[in-house]
N, C-alpha and C positions, 0 to 999 in steps of 0.2 A: 421590348421592341425587337431586339436581336433574335430572341427565341421565335417570335412570330414570323420574322423574315425567313428564318431557317425552315419553319413549318410550311410556309407558302412554297418555297423552292422545292422542298421534298415532295409536297403534294403534286407539284407539276413535274416531278422527276427531272428537275433541272439540277443534276448532281454537282455540276461545276459551281453554280451559284450557291447551292447548299453548302458545299465545301468551304467556299469563301466566307459565308456567314458563320459557319462553325469555327473557322480559324479566328475570326474576329472575336467570337465569344470566348475562346480559350485564352486570347491575349488580354481582353478587357476584364474577364471574370474567371481567372484560372482556378479559383477555389470551388467553382461550380461544376459538379459532375456532368450536368446535362450538356455543356459545351463539348466535353471530351467524348461523350457518347454520340452526339451529333456528328462530330468530326469523324469518328470511326465508322459510323453508319454511312456517311457520304463517301468516305474513302473506299469503302467496299463496293460502291456502286458507280463511282465516277469513271469515265474513260481513262484508262491507264492506271487505275487503282486496282483494288482486289482485296481478297481476304487477308493476305499476309500484311498488307499496308494497314488495314483496319486493326488487325490484331496488334501489330507493332505500336500503333498510336495509343491504343487503349491500355495495353499491358504496361507501358512505360509510366502510366499515372495511376495504375490500379491501387497501389498502396496509399495514395493520397485520400482515398475514399473508402475507409474501412467499414462504413455503415451503409453503403449503397449496394444493395444486392444485385442490381441490374448490371453493375460493372463486371463482377465475376461471371454472372449469367451470360452476358454477351461474349465474354472471352471464352466461355465454354462452347458457345455456338460457333465462334470462329475456329477454334482449335478442332472441334469435331468435324467441321467442313474441310479443314486442312488435312484430315485423316489422322489426327493425333488424338485418338480416343482416350487413352489413359490420362493425358494432360487435360482433355476436355472434362473428364469425370472429376478430376481434382478441382478444376474451376467450379464445376457445378456443385460439388460438395462444399466448397468454400462459400458459395452463395447460400446454400442450405443452412450452414452453420451461423449465418448472420440473422436467421429468423425467417418466418413465413414459409416453413417447409412444405406444407400442403399446397399453398398457392403456387410456389415455385415448381413443385412436382407436376401440378396441373398444367402450368404454362409449358414446362419442358415436354410433357407428353403430347402437347398440341403443336409444338414447334418443329417444323420439318428439318430445321438445321440440326436438331438433336436426335433425329430419328435413329441413327446408329446406336444411341444410348438408351432408347426407350425401354428395352427389357431390363436394363440395369436400373433405370430410374424407377420403374414399377416396383422393384425389389427394395428400394431404399426406405 
């Protein structure tokens, strides 16, 4: 139910409501990566939020989800857009090390957030 509520708010680009739903998810289901991913996604887009807030929220819990490739992948996106290319590459490589290398490379090469790393990603 909470996931569905978040998706509806996100689809409507109601980032304030999406953020509130994500916060509720992280409180009620803190062991679920999706809540933290939704939280960071909404923080990036909500008025008064941004990339730094999204990165901060997700990076604080990254170690809780050692098998969720999308966590370091999203952190790679955030750090890349913050202009921290070396750190972004470290996060991207961390995601690759978890598995699904070809799928992640394909995703990365289609993701405008990672465009500054495309040449490097192609070579991995």
